[in-house]
C-alpha positions in Angstrom: -41.5 -65.3 -125.3 -44.7 -67.2 -126.0 -46.8 -64.3 -124.9 -44.8 -62.0 -127.1 -45.3 -64.2 -130.1 -49.0 -64.5 -129.4 -49.4 -60.7 -129.1 -47.4 -60.1 -132.3 -49.4 -62.7 -134.2 -52.6 -61.1 -133.0 -51.4 -57.7 -134.0 -50.3 -58.8 -137.5 -53.6 -60.6 -137.9 -55.5 -57.4 -137.3 -53.0 -55.4 -139.3 -53.2 -57.5 -142.5 -57.0 -57.7 -142.3 -59.3 -60.5 -141.9 -60.2 -60.6 -145.6 -56.7 -61.7 -146.7 -56.8 -64.6 -144.3 -60.1 -65.9 -145.6 -62.1 -64.6 -142.7 -65.2 -62.5 -143.3 -64.6 -58.8 -142.9 -66.9 -57.2 -140.3 -70.0 -55.8 -142.2 -72.5 -54.7 -139.6 -72.1 -51.9 -137.1 -72.0 -54.4 -134.2 -69.4 -56.5 -136.0 -67.3 -53.5 -136.7 -67.7 -52.3 -133.1 -66.6 -55.7 -131.8 -63.6 -55.7 -134.1 -62.7 -52.2 -133.0 -62.7 -53.2 -129.4 -60.4 -56.2 -130.2 -58.1 -53.8 -132.0 -57.9 -51.5 -129.0 -57.0 -54.5 -126.8 -54.4 -55.7 -129.3 -52.8 -52.2 -129.6 -52.5 -51.9 -125.8 -50.9 -55.3 -125.5 -48.5 -54.6 -128.4 -47.5 -51.3 -127.0 -46.8 -52.9 -123.6 -44.7 -55.6 -125.3 -42.7 -53.0 -127.3 -42.2 -50.8 -124.3 -40.9 -53.8 -122.3 -38.5 -54.6 -125.1 -37.5 -50.9 -125.2 -38.6 -50.6 -128.8 -40.7 -47.6 -128.0 -40.2 -44.9 -125.4 -42.3 -44.5 -122.2 -43.7 -41.4 -123.9 -44.8 -43.5 -126.9 -46.3 -46.0 -124.6 -48.2 -43.3 -122.8 -49.4 -41.8 -126.1 -50.6 -45.3 -127.2 -52.5 -45.6 -123.9 -54.1 -42.1 -124.3 -55.0 -42.9 -128.0 -56.7 -46.2 -127.1 -58.5 -44.5 -124.2 -59.8 -41.9 -126.7 -60.7 -44.7 -129.2 -62.7 -46.5 -126.5 -64.6 -43.3 -125.7 -65.3 -42.7 -129.4 -66.5 -46.3 -129.7 -68.8 -45.8 -126.7 -70.2 -42.6 -128.3 -70.7 -44.4 -131.6 -72.6 -47.2 -129.8 -74.8 -44.8 -128.0 -75.6 -43.0 -131.2 -76.3 -46.1 -133.2 -80.1 -46.4 -132.5 -80.9 -42.8 -132.8 -78.6 -41.8 -135.6 -77.0 -44.7 -137.4 -75.2 -42.5 -140.0 -73.5 -40.5 -137.3 -72.6 -43.6 -135.4 -71.0 -45.2 -138.5 -69.1 -42.0 -139.2 -67.8 -41.9 -135.6 -66.9 -45.6 -135.7 -65.0 -45.1 -139.0 -63.1 -42.2 -137.5 -62.1 -44.3 -134.5 -61.0 -47.2 -136.8 -58.9 -44.8 -138.9 -57.1 -43.5 -135.9 -56.4 -47.1 -134.7 -55.1 -48.0 -138.1 -52.6 -45.2 -138.0 -51.5 -46.2 -134.5 -51.1 -49.9 -135.6 -49.0 -48.7 -138.5 -46.7 -46.8 -136.2 -46.3 -49.7 -133.8 -45.6 -52.1 -136.7 -42.9 -49.8 -138.0 -41.3 -49.7 -134.5 -41.5 -53.5 -134.4 -39.7 -53.8 -137.7 -37.1 -51.1 -137.0 -35.3 -53.0 -134.2 
């Protein structure tokens, strides 16, 4: 139960955004990349918890895993582009973050629905 509460607290921390909690919002590319990696980890943990609680289906859990794998690949691409093409790297990172935000919203809705 403590693990579940910790995971959910982490998830909602990321969902509500650092700014509303008085913590500086990531500004630099590296800060955003680190925050994105943390979000990927939190989403995986949250999806696992929701799957264990039968609040999402096995298919939803698999989709979350595939989406976070793709996000990790996108993050790695953005990091590799950063030195040679910072604009493209930031665009890629923003796209990854947008996809993760949508997935977080879905998981949050599943958490509230049961």
